[in-house]
Structures are given as structure tokens and as C-alpha cells.
C-alpha positions in Angstrom: 88.9 124.2 128.3 85.8 122.1 129.1 84.4 119.8 126.5 81.2 121.0 124.7 77.9 119.7 126.1 77.3 117.5 123.1 80.6 115.7 123.6 79.8 115.1 127.3 76.4 113.8 126.3 77.8 111.4 123.7 80.4 110.1 126.2 77.9 109.8 129.0 75.5 107.9 126.8 78.2 105.5 125.6 79.3 104.8 129.2 75.7 104.2 130.2 75.2 101.8 127.3 78.3 99.9 128.5 77.0 99.7 132.0 73.7 98.3 130.7 75.5 95.6 128.7 74.9 97.3 125.3 77.5 97.2 122.6 77.9 100.2 120.2 79.9 100.9 117.0 83.0 102.5 118.4 83.9 104.0 114.9 80.6 105.7 114.7 80.9 107.1 118.2 84.3 108.5 117.4 83.0 110.1 114.3 80.3 111.8 116.3 82.9 113.0 118.8 84.9 114.6 116.0 81.9 116.3 114.6 81.1 117.7 118.1 84.7 118.9 118.4 84.4 120.7 115.0 86.9 118.4 113.3 84.5 117.3 110.6 82.0 119.3 108.6 79.0 117.1 109.1 77.8 114.2 111.2 77.8 110.8 109.6 74.6 109.6 108.1 74.5 106.5 110.2 73.6 106.8 113.9 75.2 104.7 116.6 72.9 101.7 116.8 72.8 99.9 120.2 73.2 96.1 120.0 71.7 94.4 122.9 73.7 91.5 124.3 72.7 89.1 127.1 74.1 90.1 130.5 76.5 87.7 132.0 74.8 85.8 134.8 76.4 86.3 138.2 77.8 83.0 139.4 76.4 81.7 142.7 79.6 80.2 144.0 77.9 78.6 147.1 75.6 76.7 144.7 78.6 75.8 142.5 80.4 74.5 145.6 77.3 72.6 146.6 77.1 70.9 143.2 80.8 70.1 143.1 80.8 68.6 146.6 77.7 66.5 146.0 79.3 64.9 142.9 82.2 63.6 144.9 82.0 60.0 146.2 85.4 59.8 147.9 87.7 62.0 149.9 90.3 62.0 147.1 87.7 63.2 144.6 86.5 65.9 147.1 90.1 67.1 147.5 90.5 67.4 143.8 87.2 69.3 143.5 88.3 71.8 146.2 91.7 72.3 144.6 89.9 73.0 141.2 87.3 75.3 142.8 87.6 79.0 141.7 84.9 80.5 143.9 86.9 81.7 146.8 88.5 85.2 146.5 91.3 83.9 148.7 92.6 81.4 146.3 94.3 83.9 143.9 96.6 85.1 146.7 97.3 81.7 148.3 100.3 79.6 147.4 98.6 76.3 147.9 95.2 74.7 148.9 95.3 73.0 152.3 92.5 70.5 152.4 93.2 67.7 154.8 95.8 65.5 156.5 95.7 62.3 158.5 93.5 59.2 158.2 90.3 59.4 156.3 87.6 57.5 158.1 89.2 58.0 161.6 86.7 58.2 164.4 88.1 61.7 165.4 88.0 64.6 163.1 89.7 67.9 163.9 88.5 71.0 162.0 90.7 74.1 162.1 90.4 77.6 160.9 92.6 77.5 157.8 96.1 77.7 156.5 98.8 79.8 158.1 102.2 80.6 156.5 103.6 77.1 156.7 100.4 75.4 155.8 100.1 77.7 152.8 103.6 76.8 151.7 103.1 73.0 152.0 99.4 72.7 151.3 98.7 70.7 154.5 96.7 71.8 157.5 98.3 72.1 161.0 101.9 71.6 160.1 103.4 74.8 161.6 104.1 75.4 165.3 100.4 75.2 166.2 100.2 71.9 164.3 103.1 70.5 166.2 101.4 71.4 169.5 98.1 69.8 168.2 100.0 66.6 167.5 101.2 66.6 171.1 97.7 67.3 172.3 96.3 64.4 170.3 99.0 62.1 171.5 97.8 62.8 175.1 94.6 61.0 174.2 96.2 58.3 172.1 95.5 59.9 168.8 97.8 60.3 165.8 97.1 61.8 162.4 99.0 58.9 160.8 96.8 56.3 162.5 93.5 57.4 164.0 92.9 61.2 163.5 91.8 63.2 160.5 92.5 66.9 160.2 90.8 69.5 157.9 89.7 73.1 157.8 86.6 75.3 157.4 88.6 77.4 154.9 91.2 76.0 152.5 93.2 79.2 151.5 95.3 81.5 153.5 93.7 85.0 154.0 96.0 88.0 153.3 97.9 89.0 156.3 96.8 85.9 158.1 93.5 87.6 159.1 90.4 85.6 160.0 88.3 84.4 157.0 85.2 86.4 156.5 81.7 85.0 156.6 81.3 84.9 152.8 84.7 83.1 152.5 83.5 80.5 155.0 80.1 80.1 153.4 81.6 79.2 150.0 83.6 76.4 151.7 80.8 75.0 153.8 79.4 72.6 151.2 82.9 71.0 151.0 83.2 70.9 154.8 79.9 69.1 155.1 80.7 66.7 152.3 84.0 65.9 154.0 82.2 65.0 157.2 79.6 62.9 155.3 82.3 60.9 153.5 84.5 60.2 156.5 81.7 59.9 159.1 83.7 60.7 162.3 82.3 59.7 165.7 83.5 63.0 167.3 84.4 66.3 165.8 86.8 68.8 167.4 86.4 72.4 166.4 89.8 73.9 167.1 89.4 77.5 167.8 86.8 80.2 167.7 86.5 80.6 164.0 85.5 77.0 163.2 83.4 76.7 166.4 81.4 79.9 165.7 81.0 79.1 162.0 79.9 75.5 162.4 77.6 76.2 165.3 76.3 79.5 163.8 77.0 81.1 167.2 78.1 84.5 168.3 79.6 83.2 171.5 83.3 83.4 171.9 85.5 80.3 172.2 85.8 80.7 176.0 82.1 80.2 176.3 81.9 77.4 173.7 84.9 75.4 174.7 84.4 72.3 176.8 80.8 71.9 175.8 79.3 69.3 173.5 77.0 70.2 170.6 75.5 68.2 167.7 76.6 69.2 164.3 74.4 68.1 161.5 75.5 68.4 157.8 73.2 69.6 155.0 73.0 65.9 153.9 71.7 64.8 157.3 74.8 63.2 159.0 75.1 64.2 162.6 78.0 63.9 165.1 79.0 65.4 168.5 81.1 68.5 168.1 83.3 69.7 170.9 85.1 73.1 170.6 88.5 73.5 172.1 91.1 76.3 172.3 93.2 76.7 169.2 96.8 75.4 169.7 98.1 78.8 168.4 96.2 80.5 171.3 97.8 78.0 173.7 101.3 78.9 172.4 100.6 82.5 173.3 98.9 81.7 176.6 100.3 78.4 178.0 98.6 79.1 181.3 95.3 78.0 179.6 96.6 74.5 178.8 94.8 73.1 181.8 91.5 74.1 180.2 92.6 72.4 176.9 93.4 69.3 178.9 90.0 69.1 180.3 88.5 69.6 176.9 90.6 66.7 175.5 89.5 64.5 178.3 85.9 65.2 177.3 86.8 64.2 173.7 88.4 61.0 174.9 85.4 60.2 177.0 83.0 60.6 174.2 85.1 58.6 171.8 85.1 55.8 174.4 81.4 55.9 174.8 80.8 55.8 171.1 83.2 53.0 170.4 85.8 55.2 168.8 
């Protein structure tokens, strides 16, 4: 049997007040409902009085990230700030935060997409099969993460199902990415794969069009460095026939490092 119109009206009004951030006396509301249902002879003398409460301000997580990043004066402090940051929806489902590995201050910085299964488990970027191939690629141009290469991500938490991070998820990490670049000041940046290349360059072009070309990446704080997109090592594991393209890209990286004294 449907509820009387008066019950529907009281419930609808109560729900609307809740949506508008208004508190009501629940006991009084229940009393009115009983009256409307015929369970009481008369309505209470006191009407439900709305109590206005301030609305909770929506957090601007990009601004929060910007402030947190700006306050960091070392790579270690920045890592701690990223690990403490709660503004990415990916963090809740991730096992660990994968911020960086390698040598802070190295002349070559590699920026990847974000953690995969092994990186999520260990909290270190590029340590799975793709990371092992990356190490071999860097070794081909005399680079080693333990000595003269620094590795980080444009996103620090593994997306569910290993999907690509979405634009909003990348945007909330960007202040940290920029601050990492400003603190370490690499001479050359590698964007490993389409996601970091397109995100950092604000480009809609695919990685096949972007790879092997040099761009200038400028952080929000004004630091600028050459950025060279390359094919992601995970892609090369699936398509080893494209390793010759990757080799040409690495030669360009090596050439630019030599020219810049890196």
C-alpha cells in the first residue's frame, strides 16, 4: 500500500534538507511520520527546525599537490610528501607508492607511465620485465640506475586492471613530477612510452609520431630540459622487431647528453 502523500512530503523534504547541508531533529521528523501514519493522535507542538551548517569545501587536490611539492627542498622530502598524499583515487587500491629509483641528480632522467604489478608490490619503478629491458637499454649507452640514471613516473600508483592512468589522475601528480625535475635538474629527460610523452608534452600524437624527436619540457617553476620520447620497454617486449627504432632513439639521447656535458 503506498504511503500517504504527507509521509512522502516529509521524507522528500528531509532528504532535500540533507542534500542542501541542513541538519534536522530526527526525533521530531519521526514523530511527524507517526502522526502521518495515524500512530499518534496529534502532531507534536514543535516543528522540525532546520539548522544550517557550513558546507564542506571541496578539496582542490591539484592545488594541494602543488603546495605540498613546493614545500619540499630535497628528493627525499618530496618522496615522503608523495607517499603521504591522499589526493589520487588510485592510492586506495594500490599496494605501494612507486616514486623513484636510481641516482638523484644524474644527468639522465627516465620518466615512465607508472607502476605495474611488480612495481606495485615493491614500491619501485621499472623493476618488472620491462624494467629489466630498460636496464639493458640504458647499459647500451653507458647508463646505470645505480650510477648515472634516475628513474621516476608520471603516476605513482597502479591503476586497477593495469589500465592507463586517466587525465585527472595524471594532473594531480604533475606538480610532484615538475618538482622532481626541478630538484634533480637532469640534462636530458626520456619519456618512456606514449602515456608520459603525451602527458608531458600535452600532445594528442601517438608515440610512433613523437618518438625519436627532441622537445623542450619546461616545468611550472621554470626549469627547462630536452625531452626525448622513446618506445616503452613493455611495448618492445611485445614487438621486438621495433628494437631498431628504440636503438636509434637511444643514440639520440646519448648524443644530446654528450653535447650537454652529461
